[in-house]
ZADO-1210 file (C-alpha; in nm, 4 decimals, padded with zeros to 6 digits):
<atoms>
<atom x="00.0000" y="00.0000" z="00.0000" code="MET" pos="1"/>
<atom x="00.1292" y="00.3443" z="-00.0869" code="LYS" pos="2"/>
<atom x="00.2096" y="00.5902" z="00.1879" code="ALA" pos="3"/>
<atom x="-00.0559" y="00.8323" z="00.0635" code="GLY" pos="4"/>
<atom x="-00.3216" y="00.5596" z="00.0755" code="SER" pos="5"/>
<atom x="-00.2216" y="00.4649" z="00.4285" code="SER" pos="6"/>
<atom x="-00.2512" y="00.8238" z="00.5441" code="ILE" pos="7"/>
<atom x="-00.5902" y="00.8618" z="00.3773" code="ALA" pos="8"/>
<atom x="-00.7177" y="00.5400" z="00.5325" code="THR" pos="9"/>
<atom x="-00.6029" y="00.6488" z="00.8766" code="ALA" pos="10"/>
<atom x="-00.7683" y="00.9868" z="00.8303" code="ALA" pos="11"/>
<atom x="-01.0995" y="00.8280" z="00.7331" code="VAL" pos="12"/>
<atom x="-01.0828" y="00.5939" z="01.0324" code="ALA" pos="13"/>
<atom x="-01.0185" y="00.8876" z="01.2623" code="SER" pos="14"/>
<atom x="-01.3180" y="01.0768" z="01.1268" code="VAL" pos="15"/>
<atom x="-01.5450" y="00.7741" z="01.1636" code="LEU" pos="16"/>
<atom x="-01.4291" y="00.7250" z="01.5215" code="LEU" pos="17"/>
<atom x="-01.4866" y="01.0903" z="01.5980" code="LEU" pos="18"/>
<atom x="-01.8465" y="01.0925" z="01.4757" code="PHE" pos="19"/>
<atom x="-01.9547" y="00.7436" z="01.5782" code="SER" pos="20"/>
<atom x="-02.1812" y="00.7120" z="01.8844" code="PRO" pos="21"/>
<atom x="-01.9970" y="00.6542" z="02.2103" code="ALA" pos="22"/>
<atom x="-02.0222" y="00.2930" z="02.3180" code="VAL" pos="23"/>
<atom x="-01.8158" y="00.2946" z="02.6344" code="SER" pos="24"/>
<atom x="-01.8769" y="00.6335" z="02.7946" code="ALA" pos="25"/>
<atom x="-02.2410" y="00.6065" z="02.8943" code="HIS" pos="26"/>
<atom x="-02.3440" y="00.5593" z="03.2553" code="GLY" pos="27"/>
<atom x="-02.5434" y="00.3931" z="03.5305" code="PHE" pos="28"/>
<atom x="-02.6907" y="00.4806" z="03.8697" code="VAL" pos="29"/>
<atom x="-02.4123" y="00.4858" z="04.1272" code="GLU" pos="30"/>
<atom x="-02.6145" y="00.5693" z="04.4369" code="SER" pos="31"/>
<atom x="-02.9740" y="00.6231" z="04.5456" code="ILE" pos="32"/>
<atom x="-03.1052" y="00.8399" z="04.8276" code="ASN" pos="33"/>
<atom x="-03.4458" y="00.7426" z="04.9658" code="LEU" pos="34"/>
<atom x="-03.6048" y="01.0064" z="05.1862" code="GLY" pos="35"/>
<atom x="-03.2680" y="01.1379" z="05.3023" code="GLY" pos="36"/>
<atom x="-03.0994" y="00.8005" z="05.3451" code="LYS" pos="37"/>
<atom x="-02.8439" y="00.6779" z="05.0933" code="THR" pos="38"/>
<atom x="-02.8752" y="00.3092" z="05.0120" code="VAL" pos="39"/>
<atom x="-02.6110" y="00.0872" z="04.8582" code="ALA" pos="40"/>
<atom x="-02.6565" y="-00.0270" z="04.5009" code="THR" pos="41"/>
<atom x="-02.4223" y="-00.3271" z="04.5223" code="THR" pos="42"/>
<atom x="-02.5646" y="-00.5160" z="04.7009" code="PRO" pos="43"/>
<atom x="-02.8882" y="-00.3336" z="04.7541" code="GLY" pos="44"/>
<atom x="-03.2349" y="-00.2813" z="04.6060" code="PRO" pos="45"/>
<atom x="-03.0956" y="-00.1883" z="04.2627" code="TYR" pos="46"/>
<atom x="-03.1411" y="-00.4121" z="03.9571" code="PHE" pos="47"/>
<atom x="-02.7820" y="-00.3579" z="03.8495" code="LYS" pos="48"/>
<atom x="-02.7193" y="-00.4059" z="03.4749" code="PRO" pos="49"/>
<atom x="-02.4162" y="-00.5865" z="03.3368" code="ASP" pos="50"/>
<atom x="-02.2751" y="-00.2757" z="03.1712" code="GLY" pos="51"/>
<atom x="-02.3213" y="00.0973" z="03.1165" code="ASN" pos="52"/>
<atom x="-02.4718" y="00.0840" z="02.7680" code="GLY" pos="53"/>
<atom x="-02.8347" y="00.1334" z="02.6664" code="PRO" pos="54"/>
<atom x="-03.1001" y="-00.1236" z="02.7506" code="ALA" pos="55"/>
<atom x="-03.2617" y="-00.0652" z="02.4126" code="ALA" pos="56"/>
<atom x="-03.2793" y="00.1843" z="02.1293" code="THR" pos="57"/>
<atom x="-03.5679" y="00.3259" z="01.9300" code="ILE" pos="58"/>
<atom x="-03.4875" y="00.0566" z="01.6720" code="SER" pos="59"/>
<atom x="-03.5341" y="-00.2132" z="01.9391" code="SER" pos="60"/>
<atom x="-03.8007" y="-00.0379" z="02.1411" code="ILE" pos="61"/>
<atom x="-03.9817" y="-00.3618" z="02.2315" code="ASN" pos="62"/>
<atom x="-03.6721" y="-00.5374" z="02.3646" code="ASP" pos="63"/>
<atom x="-03.7360" y="-00.7176" z="02.6940" code="ALA" pos="64"/>
<atom x="-03.4414" y="-00.5326" z="02.8502" code="SER" pos="65"/>
<atom x="-03.6271" y="-00.2019" z="02.8241" code="LEU" pos="66"/>
<atom x="-03.7955" y="-00.2568" z="03.1592" code="VAL" pos="67"/>
<atom x="-03.4853" y="-00.2539" z="03.3846" code="CYS" pos="68"/>
<atom x="-03.1738" y="-00.2951" z="03.1682" code="GLY" pos="69"/>
<atom x="-02.9615" y="-00.5682" z="03.0147" code="LYS" pos="70"/>
<atom x="-02.8441" y="-00.8608" z="03.2236" code="GLY" pos="71"/>
<atom x="-02.9743" y="-00.7215" z="03.5507" code="THR" pos="72"/>
<atom x="-02.9193" y="-00.9126" z="03.8727" code="VAL" pos="73"/>
<atom x="-03.2322" y="-00.9459" z="04.0862" code="THR" pos="74"/>
<atom x="-03.1682" y="-00.7742" z="04.4231" code="PRO" pos="75"/>
<atom x="-03.2579" y="-00.9096" z="04.7648" code="THR" pos="76"/>
<atom x="-03.2766" y="-00.5883" z="04.9694" code="ASP" pos="77"/>
<atom x="-03.6123" y="-00.4123" z="05.0153" code="MET" pos="78"/>
<atom x="-03.5559" y="-00.0832" z="05.2014" code="PRO" pos="79"/>
<atom x="-03.8499" y="00.0963" z="05.3600" code="GLU" pos="80"/>
<atom x="-03.9400" y="00.4477" z="05.2534" code="VAL" pos="81"/>
<atom x="-04.2337" y="00.6650" z="05.3552" code="ALA" pos="82"/>
<atom x="-04.4904" y="00.7683" z="05.0960" code="ALA" pos="83"/>
<atom x="-04.4226" y="01.1252" z="04.9865" code="GLY" pos="84"/>
<atom x="-04.0458" y="01.0881" z="05.0226" code="ALA" pos="85"/>
<atom x="-03.8009" y="01.2371" z="04.7764" code="LYS" pos="86"/>
<atom x="-03.5801" y="01.0020" z="04.5758" code="ILE" pos="87"/>
<atom x="-03.2415" y="01.1119" z="04.4407" code="ASP" pos="88"/>
<atom x="-03.0680" y="00.9162" z="04.1665" code="PHE" pos="89"/>
<atom x="-02.6957" y="00.9862" z="04.1318" code="GLN" pos="90"/>
<atom x="-02.5676" y="00.8819" z="03.7906" code="TRP" pos="91"/>
<atom x="-02.2052" y="00.8011" z="03.7198" code="SER" pos="92"/>
<atom x="-01.9737" y="01.0860" z="03.6248" code="LYS" pos="93"/>
<atom x="-01.9163" y="00.9189" z="03.2876" code="SER" pos="94"/>
<atom x="-02.2624" y="01.0265" z="03.1651" code="TRP" pos="95"/>
<atom x="-02.1979" y="01.2380" z="02.8515" code="PRO" pos="96"/>
<atom x="-02.5443" y="01.3012" z="02.7070" code="HIS" pos="97"/>
<atom x="-02.7664" y="01.6080" z="02.7453" code="GLN" pos="98"/>
<atom x="-03.0536" y="01.5726" z="02.4977" code="LYS" pos="99"/>
<atom x="-03.3679" y="01.3857" z="02.5964" code="GLY" pos="100"/>
<atom x="-03.6314" y="01.3450" z="02.8668" code="PRO" pos="101"/>
<atom x="-03.6071" y="01.1933" z="03.2133" code="ILE" pos="102"/>
<atom x="-03.8936" y="00.9757" z="03.3379" code="PHE" pos="103"/>
<atom x="-03.9603" y="00.8104" z="03.6740" code="THR" pos="104"/>
<atom x="-04.2290" y="00.5458" z="03.7225" code="TYR" pos="105"/>
<atom x="-04.3560" y="00.3268" z="04.0061" code="MET" pos="106"/>
<atom x="-04.5649" y="00.0125" z="04.0155" code="GLY" pos="107"/>
<atom x="-04.6819" y="-00.2509" z="04.2626" code="SER" pos="108"/>
<atom x="-04.4254" y="-00.5313" z="04.2693" code="PHE" pos="109"/>
<atom x="-04.3528" y="-00.8454" z="04.4654" code="GLU" pos="110"/>
<atom x="-03.9834" y="-00.9352" z="04.5062" code="PRO" pos="111"/>
<atom x="-03.8743" y="-01.2089" z="04.2697" code="GLY" pos="112"/>
<atom x="-04.1557" y="-01.1500" z="04.0211" code="SER" pos="113"/>
<atom x="-04.1094" y="-01.0471" z="03.6577" code="ASP" pos="114"/>
<atom x="-04.0631" y="-00.6673" z="03.6223" code="PRO" pos="115"/>
<atom x="-04.2247" y="-00.6812" z="03.2764" code="SER" pos="116"/>
<atom x="-04.5558" y="-00.7678" z="03.4465" code="SER" pos="117"/>
<atom x="-04.5548" y="-00.4478" z="03.6540" code="VAL" pos="118"/>
<atom x="-04.8163" y="-00.1834" z="03.5739" code="LYS" pos="119"/>
<atom x="-04.6258" y="00.1430" z="03.6079" code="PHE" pos="120"/>
<atom x="-04.7671" y="00.4881" z="03.6792" code="PHE" pos="121"/>
<atom x="-04.5539" y="00.7957" z="03.6173" code="LYS" pos="122"/>
<atom x="-04.4501" y="01.0072" z="03.9157" code="ILE" pos="123"/>
<atom x="-04.2118" y="01.2498" z="03.7447" code="ASP" pos="124"/>
<atom x="-04.0890" y="01.3720" z="03.4087" code="GLU" pos="125"/>
<atom x="-03.8353" y="01.6385" z="03.3197" code="GLN" pos="126"/>
<atom x="-03.7928" y="01.7698" z="02.9676" code="THR" pos="127"/>
<atom x="-03.6733" y="02.1126" z="02.8477" code="LEU" pos="128"/>
<atom x="-03.5998" y="02.3936" z="03.0904" code="ILE" pos="129"/>
<atom x="-03.5775" y="02.6982" z="02.8632" code="ASP" pos="130"/>
<atom x="-03.6575" y="02.8162" z="02.5098" code="ASP" pos="131"/>
<atom x="-03.3106" y="02.7437" z="02.3727" code="LYS" pos="132"/>
<atom x="-03.3258" y="02.3650" z="02.3527" code="GLY" pos="133"/>
<atom x="-03.1693" y="02.2935" z="02.6931" code="THR" pos="134"/>
<atom x="-03.2925" y="01.9704" z="02.8512" code="TRP" pos="135"/>
<atom x="-03.3048" y="01.8913" z="03.2216" code="ALA" pos="136"/>
<atom x="-03.0821" y="01.5934" z="03.1405" code="GLN" pos="137"/>
<atom x="-02.7965" y="01.8441" z="03.1271" code="SER" pos="138"/>
<atom x="-02.7839" y="01.8294" z="03.5065" code="LYS" pos="139"/>
<atom x="-02.6799" y="01.4634" z="03.4881" code="VAL" pos="140"/>
<atom x="-02.3864" y="01.5498" z="03.2634" code="ALA" pos="141"/>
<atom x="-02.3056" y="01.8289" z="03.5095" code="ALA" pos="142"/>
<atom x="-02.2917" y="01.5794" z="03.7968" code="GLY" pos="143"/>
<atom x="-02.6177" y="01.6656" z="03.9736" code="SER" pos="144"/>
<atom x="-02.8602" y="01.3973" z="04.0944" code="PRO" pos="145"/>
<atom x="-03.2057" y="01.3552" z="03.9456" code="VAL" pos="146"/>
<atom x="-03.4867" y="01.3958" z="04.1985" code="SER" pos="147"/>
<atom x="-03.8431" y="01.2674" z="04.2020" code="ALA" pos="148"/>
<atom x="-04.1060" y="01.2641" z="04.4771" code="THR" pos="149"/>
<atom x="-04.3359" y="00.9745" z="04.5536" code="MET" pos="150"/>
<atom x="-04.7091" y="01.0415" z="04.5930" code="PRO" pos="151"/>
<atom x="-04.7870" y="01.1204" z="04.9570" code="ALA" pos="152"/>
<atom x="-05.1171" y="00.9309" z="04.9467" code="ASP" pos="153"/>
<atom x="-04.9762" y="00.6145" z="04.7874" code="LEU" pos="154"/>
<atom x="-05.1106" y="00.2898" z="04.9301" code="LYS" pos="155"/>
<atom x="-04.8451" y="00.1085" z="05.1396" code="PRO" pos="156"/>
<atom x="-04.6832" y="-00.1986" z="04.9907" code="GLY" pos="157"/>
<atom x="-04.3981" y="-00.3261" z="04.7788" code="ASN" pos="158"/>
<atom x="-04.3114" y="-00.1250" z="04.4692" code="TYR" pos="159"/>
<atom x="-04.0684" y="-00.1188" z="04.1797" code="LEU" pos="160"/>
<atom x="-03.9337" y="00.2256" z="04.0924" code="ILE" pos="161"/>
<atom x="-03.8261" y="00.2611" z="03.7298" code="ARG" pos="162"/>
<atom x="-03.6111" y="00.5680" z="03.6609" code="HIS" pos="163"/>
<atom x="-03.4982" y="00.6385" z="03.3044" code="GLU" pos="164"/>
<atom x="-03.2803" y="00.8659" z="03.0957" code="LEU" pos="165"/>
<atom x="-03.3621" y="00.8812" z="02.7233" code="VAL" pos="166"/>
<atom x="-03.0704" y="00.9894" z="02.5053" code="ASN" pos="167"/>
<atom x="-03.2117" y="01.1459" z="02.1893" code="LEU" pos="168"/>
<atom x="-02.8747" y="01.2895" z="02.0886" code="GLY" pos="169"/>
<atom x="-02.7752" y="00.9538" z="01.9371" code="SER" pos="170"/>
<atom x="-02.9215" y="00.7899" z="01.6280" code="ILE" pos="171"/>
<atom x="-03.1147" y="00.5811" z="01.7027" code="PRO" pos="172"/>
<atom x="-03.2212" y="00.7202" z="02.0392" code="GLY" pos="173"/>
<atom x="-03.1223" y="00.5199" z="02.3465" code="GLU" pos="174"/>
<atom x="-03.3002" y="00.4177" z="02.6684" code="PHE" pos="175"/>
<atom x="-03.1225" y="00.3861" z="03.0031" code="TYR" pos="176"/>
<atom x="-03.3595" y="00.2508" z="03.2709" code="PRO" pos="177"/>
<atom x="-03.2691" y="00.1898" z="03.6350" code="ALA" pos="178"/>
<atom x="-03.4950" y="-00.0099" z="03.8694" code="CYS" pos="179"/>
<atom x="-03.5025" y="-00.0339" z="04.2480" code="ILE" pos="180"/>
<atom x="-03.7426" y="-00.2211" z="04.4746" code="GLN" pos="181"/>
<atom x="-03.8785" y="-00.0580" z="04.7892" code="VAL" pos="182"/>
<atom x="-04.1378" y="-00.1082" z="05.0611" code="LYS" pos="183"/>
<atom x="-04.3568" y="00.2009" z="05.0891" code="VAL" pos="184"/>
<atom x="-04.4997" y="00.2808" z="05.4331" code="THR" pos="185"/>
<atom x="-04.7807" y="00.5138" z="05.5320" code="GLY" pos="186"/>
<atom x="-05.1581" y="00.5257" z="05.5557" code="SER" pos="187"/>
<atom x="-05.2533" y="00.6270" z="05.2018" code="GLY" pos="188"/>
<atom x="-05.5052" y="00.4497" z="04.9817" code="SER" pos="189"/>
<atom x="-05.4169" y="00.5719" z="04.6328" code="ASN" pos="190"/>
<atom x="-05.3867" y="00.2920" z="04.3757" code="VAL" pos="191"/>
<atom x="-05.3142" y="00.4668" z="04.0435" code="PRO" pos="192"/>
<atom x="-05.4958" y="00.3226" z="03.7429" code="SER" pos="193"/>
<atom x="-05.3348" y="00.5142" z="03.4546" code="ASP" pos="194"/>
<atom x="-05.0518" y="00.2691" z="03.3918" code="THR" pos="195"/>
<atom x="-04.8226" y="00.1150" z="03.1294" code="VAL" pos="196"/>
<atom x="-04.5926" y="-00.1872" z="03.1138" code="SER" pos="197"/>
<atom x="-04.2449" y="-00.2310" z="02.9652" code="PHE" pos="198"/>
<atom x="-04.1805" y="-00.3264" z="02.6977" code="PRO" pos="199"/>
<atom x="-04.4847" y="-00.2050" z="02.5097" code="GLY" pos="200"/>
<atom x="-04.5275" y="00.1396" z="02.6648" code="ALA" pos="201"/>
<atom x="-04.3364" y="00.3260" z="02.3949" code="TYR" pos="202"/>
<atom x="-04.3720" y="00.3658" z="02.0204" code="LYS" pos="203"/>
<atom x="-04.0877" y="00.4803" z="01.7976" code="ALA" pos="204"/>
<atom x="-04.2833" y="00.7748" z="01.6596" code="ASP" pos="205"/>
<atom x="-04.3274" y="00.9185" z="02.0106" code="GLN" pos="206"/>
<atom x="-03.9642" y="01.0307" z="02.0089" code="PHE" pos="207"/>
<atom x="-03.8328" y="01.2977" z="01.7668" code="PRO" pos="208"/>
<atom x="-03.5677" y="01.2000" z="01.5144" code="GLN" pos="209"/>
<atom x="-03.4295" y="01.5543" z="01.5089" code="ASP" pos="210"/>
<atom x="-03.3899" y="01.6452" z="01.8759" code="VAL" pos="211"/>
<atom x="-03.2162" y="01.9705" z="01.7816" code="TYR" pos="212"/>
<atom x="-03.5413" y="02.1044" z="01.6389" code="SER" pos="213"/>
<atom x="-03.7000" y="02.0802" z="01.9845" code="ILE" pos="214"/>
<atom x="-03.6520" y="02.4130" z="02.1624" code="LYS" pos="215"/>
<atom x="-03.9145" y="02.4291" z="02.4394" code="THR" pos="216"/>
<atom x="-04.1116" y="02.1902" z="02.6587" code="ALA" pos="217"/>
<atom x="-04.4181" y="02.2685" z="02.4467" code="ALA" pos="218"/>
<atom x="-04.2390" y="02.1225" z="02.1437" code="ASP" pos="219"/>
<atom x="-04.2056" y="01.7784" z="02.3045" code="PHE" pos="220"/>
<atom x="-04.5048" y="01.5601" z="02.3812" code="LYS" pos="221"/>
<atom x="-04.4161" y="01.2973" z="02.6389" code="SER" pos="222"/>
<atom x="-04.5499" y="00.9450" z="02.5907" code="PRO" pos="223"/>
<atom x="-04.8351" y="00.8495" z="02.8253" code="PRO" pos="224"/>
<atom x="-04.9260" y="00.8095" z="03.1010" code="PRO" pos="225"/>
<atom x="-04.9425" y="01.1618" z="03.2400" code="ALA" pos="226"/>
<atom x="-04.7542" y="01.2362" z="03.5594" code="VAL" pos="227"/>
<atom x="-04.9634" y="01.1351" z="03.8602" code="LEU" pos="228"/>
<atom x="-05.1170" y="01.4493" z="04.0020" code="GLY" pos="229"/>
<atom x="-05.0690" y="01.6365" z="03.6748" code="GLY" pos="230"/>
<atom x="-04.7384" y="01.8071" z="03.7441" code="ALA" pos="231"/>
<atom x="-04.3748" y="01.7090" z="03.7170" code="ALA" pos="232"/>
<atom x="-04.1130" y="01.8136" z="03.9676" code="ALA" pos="233"/>
<atom x="-03.9596" y="02.1503" z="03.8686" code="PRO" pos="234"/>
<atom x="-03.6107" y="02.1228" z="03.7202" code="PRO" pos="235"/>
<atom x="-03.3122" y="02.2936" z="03.8864" code="PRO" pos="236"/>
<atom x="-03.2352" y="02.6532" z="03.7995" code="SER" pos="237"/>
<atom x="-03.0348" y="02.7280" z="03.4871" code="ARG" pos="238"/>
<atom x="-02.7712" y="02.9035" z="03.6991" code="ARG" pos="239"/>
<atom x="-02.7171" y="02.5961" z="03.9178" code="ASN" pos="240"/>
<atom x="-02.6934" y="02.3706" z="03.6146" code="MET" pos="241"/>
<atom x="-02.4211" y="02.5828" z="03.4589" code="LEU" pos="242"/>
<atom x="-02.2123" y="02.5985" z="03.7745" code="SER" pos="243"/>
<atom x="-02.0249" y="02.2877" z="03.6626" code="ARG" pos="244"/>
<atom x="-01.8854" y="02.1920" z="03.3204" code="PRO" pos="245"/>
<atom x="-02.1165" y="01.9774" z="03.1091" code="MET" pos="246"/>
<atom x="-02.0414" y="01.6758" z="02.8903" code="GLY" pos="247"/>
<atom x="-02.1196" y="01.6342" z="02.5240" code="ASN" pos="248"/>
<atom x="-02.4611" y="01.5736" z="02.3756" code="ALA" pos="249"/>
</atoms>
């Protein structure tokens, strides 16, 4: 092979590497705080996946792994948490993506049962936070935890919490779910009926192919169900989000 051809081949390979989707620098939930108490994820109540890549993509949106992730190990811990408590999910510092929604679901669940049989209701969603195309997911790339609050009137019992980052900055879009099992305490009686199951909850056309055309929260229609109670938790302030350097989209 001529020297010029070798240089050209190397240049092409470098360009392809530069613009190919990242396959090793994704992320996973490193720690979880339940009502002010940090719980271990290994071992713990976390369905820990066997890697930090996506559970599924828009091209494989009905993959069985969409519910909790690929190769998850069923946990044995079942920590107690009071209804109405705040949950903080701390993602790994390797998370590089910033474009796409954040969803958090809950559903009645008995330990050892199949997560795909759970009927999930949505307790939180976070999308865009300004009119310039900035998503709340930016806070994950900036190192901040994602927070969601459980319904205060939720009926006590065993639940599966499904927290998810959707990366729409890659083609095809990617889904990163994280599941934890908890025992909810309290005296509530609410049994939400507006539910979905995974896989099967999403359709490919519910997620935009051109995420960069989405500038405000009004431009993005979240897949059902609606957030229980009709309102998502407010995202952090723009100033707080920009206090730390962010990763790439």
